[in-house]
N, C-alpha and C positions, 0 to 999 in steps of 0.2 A: 503495500499498500503505500503512494507518494505522500508525501505531507506536504500541506499547503503551507509554508511559512512566510509569515510578514520578517521584516527584515530587524526586525528586534527578538523575535525568536530566532533568526539566524546569528546575530551577536551571542544570545544567550547560550547555545550553541556553543558557539567557539568559545566561549569563556569556560563551559564545562570542559571543553577539550584541553583548555591551556590548562586550567586545574590539574588535568591529569598528567598533564607532561610535566608540571612541579611537582609530583608526587603527592598530591591533596586528593583522597578520596571522598569526591562528593555524596557519596551517600555510604557512608561507614557501616556497618553492623555491629560494633561493639556497643553494649549497654553505655548511654549516657544519662550519668547518676545526676539527677536534679533533685533539690532539696528543700524547694523553695518555689512560692509561684507570685506572681505579681499582687493579686490581694494581698497575701500574707506580709510581703515587704512594705505595702502599704499601711496596715495593720499593728504591724511589731514594731518597726523603726522607731527608735527613740535617739533622736542627735545629741540630745545630753550626755545618754549612757554610752553612745557610740558604738552600740551593738550590731548582728548583719555582719561582722567583717570576715566573713569567709562564707559567701554564699555562692548556688549554682542555680543559673535557670534557663530555660530553653526556651524558644518560640520564634515567630516570622518576623521578619525585617519588613514593615510598614512603612518607614520613610527614612531619609539620612539626609543631612548635613556635613557635605565633606570641606572641609578646612586642609590647614598644612598639618602640621605632628599632630594634631589631636581632633577630633571628629564627633559627632552624634548621630545616633539611630533611634529609631523608636522601636520598640518589641513588642510583639504582643503573641501572649499567649490565652490560655481558655479562660482565664479570669479579667485578661484587661490588659491595658499596654503601661511601660514604662518607660521613663528615657534612662538609653545606656552612654557610657561614656567612654570615650574609646581614645589612648594615647598612643602612638607610635612606640614610643620607649617602654611602654608598659607591656603590650603584648608580644613586643621583639625586642627584649632585654637586651640580646648580643650584637654582634655584627651584622646578622644578617635583617633589613628589613624589609623582606619580601612578603610577608604575612600581613604589614600594610601597604607599604608603598604599591604591592600588586595585586595583592589578593581582597585585600578590603576596600581599598579606593578604585581597582578596576574590575574586578571580577564577580566581586558578589552583588547585588541586585536585589531591589524590594521583593518581598516572597521568598527570597530564600530562607532556610530556618538553620539556625545556630542554636549553639550553646554558649553562654559567657558564666565565668568565674569571675570573682569580685568582691566588692563590698558596695554596700548603701551610706550614700551620702547625701548633703542638703549641695547643690549648685549657687553660685554667686547670685543667682536672680529666685533664689527659693524654690526650685524646684528638684524632688526626691526624684534621685537617681540612683542607676549602679555603676561603681566604677569599674570597667571590665579589666583584669587580670590574663586574660585568658580568652580565648575566641577561638571556636572549634565550629568547621562547618559539615552539619547534618543532613543538609538534604538541597540540593540545588532546585530551583526554580526554572523551567523550561519555557513555562506562560508567563504574559504580562498580567498582572494584577490592574483593575479597573480601579484609581485611586479616588476615593470621596474628600474632595476637598470642601471647607468651611471657611467662608470669609463673612465678616460681617453679621453671623449668624445666617447666613445662606448658604446652602449646601449646592454644589457645583459636580457635575460629572459624577450624580448619584448610580450605584447599580441596581434601579430601579425597575426596567423591563421585566413584567411579571413572566416571561416570556422564557427571558434569559435565565432569572432566579430560581424559577423551579425546575428548568432542565441542569442548571448549572448549580445546584444547592450549595456544593462544597466552597465555591466561590461567593454565593451569597453570605454563607457564616463568615467568612474571613471577613470581607469588606463590609457588611451589616451585621455586628455582632448584637446587637439590640434583637437579632431573630431567635439567636439563641435561646433570649430568656421564655419565650413561648414555649418550646421543646422543656426544657426546665420544668416549667408549670407542669407539662402534659404530663410529665414523669413523676409529679408530685400528686397531680389527680388519680392518676392509678396505684403509688402508694397509699393514698390515704384511704381509696374505696380499697383496695386488698386490706389494710390492716382493720376497716369496717368490717365487712367480710370477715375475716379470721376471728376477730373478738365477737362476734356472733355465731360462733361456732359452725362454718362453714369451709368446706374443704373447696382449694383448688384444684381443679384436675384438665384433662384435655382430652378430647375428640375428635373424630377422625376430619379430614379437610376434603380426602377423596370420598365422595359416598356414591353407592348405587342408586339413590334417590334421594334426589335434593330437597328435604322438609324442612319442616318448621317454619315457612313463609310464602307467604305468595311473589316469587319473582321468577327472572328469566334464568338461566343457571348458564354458566359455561360449562363446555362438554368438550371431555377429554377422552384419550384410548390407551389402557394399560396394555401393553403387547405382551407380557406374558400369558394373562387371564383371558386374552382376545375378546375382550368386554369395555364397552364405553360407560366411563366413568363422569362423575359433577363433583365440579368446584364447589363447597358448601354454600348455601345461601341461609344457613342458621345453623345453629348446635343446637337448637332447642329439644328436637326430639332424642336424641344422644343422651343429653342431661338429666333429659326425665325418665328413661329407661335405667340410671343409676341410681333415680328416686324408688323405682321401681325392687331397685337391688336392695335396697336397706339403707344408704346414705339418707339422713335427714334435711340437709344443706348442702348441696354441691355450686360452683359458679366457676368460671372459664372468661379470659378474656381471648376473643377468638378472632382470627382474621377471616371474615366473610366476603364472597365473588359474589358479586350481579352483574348480570351481562346487560345492562340498561345506559339510561342516558347518564352525561357527562355536564354537572355544570357547578355555579358556586357551593354547591352544600351536595353533591352527590359525588363520588369517586368511585370505579368498579371495584377497587380492594377496600375495605375499610376494616376498619376493629369495632367488635362489640362484646360487649358484656352481657353475660347472662346469668343469671341466679335463680337457683328455684329451691324453695324452703317448706319442707312437710308440716302440715297441720297448718296450713296459714292459708288467708285468704288475701283477695284484692284490696279490701281494706285495711288489712295488717299491711300490705305493699306500699300501701300510698303514703301511710305515716312513717315507714322506714325509708323512704325515698327522701321526704321531708327532712329525716335529719343526717343522712347521706349528703344531700345537697349541700346543705347548712355547713355540714363540715367541711365540705369539698372546697367552699368557695373562702371559710376563714382562713384554710389550711394555703390556700392561692393568693388570697389577696389581702387578707388581715381583716375582713367585714362579708356581711351577707349580702351586702349592695355593691352591684358588678353593672358598670356602663357599656352597654351595646348597643353599638350604631348610635341614634337621638334618644335610646332608651334607659333610665335606670332601672334594672332590673333586682328584686329583692329575694334572694333565697331562705330567707330564715321564715320562721313562724306556718302556721296553714296555710294551703293553697286552695285556689276555688275548687269545688263538685260542680263538675257540669255535665249535666247529661246529654249524650251526643244529641239526640231529637230534639231536645230543649234547645238546644245551641242552634239548632236550624232553625228552630221557629223565631227564637231570639233574633236572630241575623239575618236571617234568610224573609222570614215573615212565612214559611208555610208550614202546615203540620201535617208531616209525611209518615206519623205512626200509620200502621197498619194498611199503608197504599202497596200496589199489585207492582207488578214489574212495570204493566204498561202505562198504569197512574203516576209512577215515578218517570218514565221516559217521557210524558206528556209534560209533567213538572219541569224536567231539569229542559225540555224546549222552551217554555213558558221564562224560565230564570235564565236564558240565556247560556246554557250550561252545555260544553262540547260533551259529548258520548259517544263511544264507539257500540257498533250491534250485537258485539260479542259480550257487552256489560252485563251482568246480572242484577237483582236488589242492591245486595251487598255493595257491590262499585258506585251503583247510581246515586246512592244515597253519601257514599265516599266523595262523586264529584262533587254534590251540592253543599257538602262539608266545605271541601277544600276551596272550591269557589268565594265562600260567602263567609266562613267563619274563621278559620286558621288566622288568617293575619288579623282578624280582631283580639287576639289571645295572645297579649303583650306581657303580662307576668305570669308565674308559674299556675297553669290551671290542668289540672284534672280531669281531661274528656271522659266518663264513664257510659257503661250500659249501653252497648253497640249492639246492633240487630245481629242475631244468630247467623246471619248471608255473610256479616263482614269479619266473624269469628269463628273460624271452624275449629280452633283447637281449644275454646274456651267453654266451660261450664256453663251452663244455661242460669239464667238470671232465678233467685230462689222466689221470688213474688212473681216474674212476669218472663214465663218459657218464650216468649218471642224476642227475649234480648238477653245479652250474655252478661259475666261477671268480669268487665275487662275496663281497663283506662289505657288514655295514651296520654303522657304529658306535654305540654304545648308549654314553647317558650319561645317570645318575638316571633310568634308566626310559623313555627317550626315544631315537627315531632321531634322529642327529645326520647322516651321511652315509652314500652308499650307493655303492658303487663295483663294477665290475668289470673281468676283462679281457674285453674288448669282442669280440663276438661279430662275424667278419671273414669269416666264409662264407657266401656272396649265398644258395646252396643251403638251408641250414638256417635264415638268418634269413627267407626263404621262408615254410617251414613253420612257422616260429615263431609268424611273425604271422597263418599261416592258422587255426594253433591257438586263435589270439586271436580271429580272428574268430567261429572256432564258439561258445569263449564268450558273444561278444555278442548273436549269434543265441538263445541259452539264457536271455539278458535281463540280463546282467553289462554294466552301461552304463558300467563305468569300464576294461572291455578294449578294447587298443589297434587301431587301424586299421591297413589294410592300408598302407604307406609303399612303393607299388611304386618310386617315384623313388631313394627309399633304396636299395633293392636293386639297382638300377641302376648306382647309385654303386660300391657294393661290388661291382659283377662286374667292376669298371673296377681293382679292387683296391685293399685298405686294409691296411698293415701292420700287426703286431701290436699293440695300442693298448690301456691303459689307461685310463679315465676315472673322475671322482670327482664326484660331485653333493653339495653340503654346503648347508644350510638360513642363511643368514645371521641370521633373524631369532633363530631358537633357540639358534644360537653366543653370539648378545649375551645373551640369558637367560640362560646358562650362566656367561659370562666377566663379566658384572656382577649376577649373584645375583639376576633378577626372578623371580618365578615364574610370570608372565603375558605373553604374547607383546604385548600390548596396550601395555604397561610400554616395549615398545623398538621401537614403530613411533610416529610423529611424532600420524600419521593414520587409526590404525585403523577397520574398517569397523563404522559403527554401523546399527543401525534409524533411519529417519527420524525426525526431533525429532515432529513431528506425531503419530506412530503412538504413540511413547512417551507424548508427553502424553496423549494420549486414551486409552490403557491405564491411565496413572495415573488419571485422571479417573473413570471404570468402578471401580477397585479402591475 
């Protein structure tokens, strides 16, 4: 493969060659023993005590000011940046000044990773710095970093193009270090949830990603082929049915942070590969789960942001306290002005037409109701709201409502007009479950490619008996968006799905 190199990249390769000719390994294999980072230097240094006299840091050169026998550079590690003072006679104590005059001044570049051994001090201008006694090249950078410049409070040459940022996240993290904060918070969200579940006595488990039947949700799956078995398999769309098998097997509480895959559209809130947490707890119902979720989200918000109130776009959302409970049919009556309770499929189609709601011929009653709700209600639900008691047609895995058999004991949690979680009092009647699966199969035969398959093994598991159980699924990507104030799912994924780079380039050339 021929590389299309610009002049700067050619110069860096020439520097690489020159370093090797000088006997300097640009990619050394030996361990480099770092004993401190930039944040620790800032926290620990006391100029009156004169401490930190023998420290070793490593990081990337982000700027340089080359002078005569002394120069400055800015070094960036995982924790931040710090100035480094480099004096020729300090790093080259003998006769040979090659390390400074040739290597440091001519062959090192912005982006190179170096190690510095020296001591902390305060410059005459009052800036905390590291005085280099020894400099070691640890990795030569052959690509030129986009350098973000600030002047008079304005940012110039920012690496801000989303196409480039998401495709080259490694560059984004280097030149936009604030991006790291989002992913640090994401890790804290998961850690807080895991601690909460463990303290509740639940067990973290793993279930298959490759499945013979894509169950647990209504979604279009990715299909792959297993050569040894000569069978088609599906990338899981949900892990629900496997987790409930474990409840049948005798565990009282299980949860999993799962990678799920749905072969559907991509937009600001959807990625074909996403992370979902699902938890199932025996002898509980959806009312208990609502309280469980309220407590969990309050804990997460405080752990991540120090408060229950989070700024999401133009809205301040409060994750503390008790959330509103709103039955879905009441929501449609409140926001769309129609009472759809008891309507037949034909009546629902006529209602959708009257309300100018787009529908497809393959839609059954459940999807028709969901279409009205999505068009008229979702966007109104800004503060955390539990939308409850969905019709049976919308919830094939959910226990029927204890007071109205046409409804189910299900809730979805909405925040800022978006679904954040889905939960049930789980259906544990095997006969009812098989009938629901058969209804889904009928929808699939009508052309609904998101309808569920019949999972006979899961029905068999239920026939052995599953205790009353409440289950919850929550999207970690969307939760991270809310807790960090991000507006697109791409900003909370290190490597979001993108169109192939060659296709994007071709499209731009055609334009």
